[in-house]
C-alpha positions as CSV (number, residue, x, y, z in Angstrom):
1,M,174.1,74.0,146.9
2,S,173.8,76.8,144.4
3,N,176.0,79.9,144.4
4,K,172.9,82.1,145.1
5,T,172.2,80.1,148.2
6,K,175.8,80.3,149.3
7,A,175.9,84.0,148.7
8,L,172.7,84.4,150.8
9,L,174.2,82.3,153.6
10,Y,177.5,84.3,153.5
11,N,175.5,87.5,153.8
12,L,173.5,86.2,156.7
13,I,176.5,84.8,158.6
14,S,178.6,87.9,158.2
15,F,175.8,90.2,159.2
16,A,174.9,88.0,162.2
17,F,178.5,87.9,163.4
18,I,179.0,91.6,163.1
19,F,175.5,92.3,164.6
20,I,176.2,90.2,167.7
21,L,179.7,91.7,168.2
22,V,178.4,95.3,167.8
23,R,175.4,94.7,170.1
24,I,177.6,93.2,172.9
25,L,180.1,96.1,172.5
26,L,177.4,98.7,172.6
27,G,175.8,97.1,175.6
28,E,179.0,97.1,177.5
29,Y,180.5,100.5,176.5
30,S,177.6,102.8,175.7
31,G,174.6,104.1,177.5
32,L,172.1,102.8,175.0
33,Y,169.2,100.7,176.3
34,G,165.8,99.5,175.1
35,I,165.0,99.5,171.4
36,W,168.0,101.8,170.7
37,L,170.6,99.1,171.4
38,P,169.5,96.6,168.7
39,L,168.5,99.3,166.3
40,T,171.9,100.9,166.4
41,A,173.6,97.5,166.1
42,F,171.4,96.8,163.1
43,I,172.4,100.0,161.3
44,V,176.1,99.6,162.1
45,S,176.1,96.0,161.0
46,T,174.3,96.8,157.8
47,I,177.0,99.3,156.9
48,L,180.0,97.2,158.1
49,A,179.0,93.7,156.8
50,P,180.5,92.6,153.5
51,K,178.1,92.1,150.6
52,F,178.1,88.8,148.6
53,Q,176.4,88.4,145.2
54,A,176.2,85.4,142.9
55,V,176.7,86.4,139.2
56,T,176.4,84.3,136.1
57,T,179.4,85.0,133.9
58,R,180.7,83.3,130.7
59,D,182.7,81.0,132.9
60,G,179.7,80.0,135.0
61,D,178.3,81.1,138.3
62,K,180.7,83.0,140.6
63,I,180.4,84.7,143.9
64,F,181.7,88.2,144.3
65,M,182.3,90.1,147.5
66,K,182.4,93.9,148.1
67,W,183.5,95.2,151.5
68,M,184.3,98.8,152.6
69,F,187.6,97.6,154.1
70,I,188.9,95.9,150.9
71,K,189.6,97.9,147.7
72,G,187.6,96.8,144.8
73,I,185.5,93.7,144.2
74,K,186.9,90.3,145.1
75,Q,185.9,86.9,143.6
76,F,185.1,84.6,146.4
């Protein structure tokens, strides 16, 4: 599996996990209903989910992660 595919899967899995968690929490503890519940969960998840990117360097392909809760960019 290539690093670009891995980065895409990491992005999908992290977004899906945060989306489901936020949607459940908003459904339980807020007054949102209808289209507003998944729309709000989508926006919050887009902001909170870590971003993974595959980059070709001199040493080969590497995956880097940037997340608002971690300072800087980390090699993954």
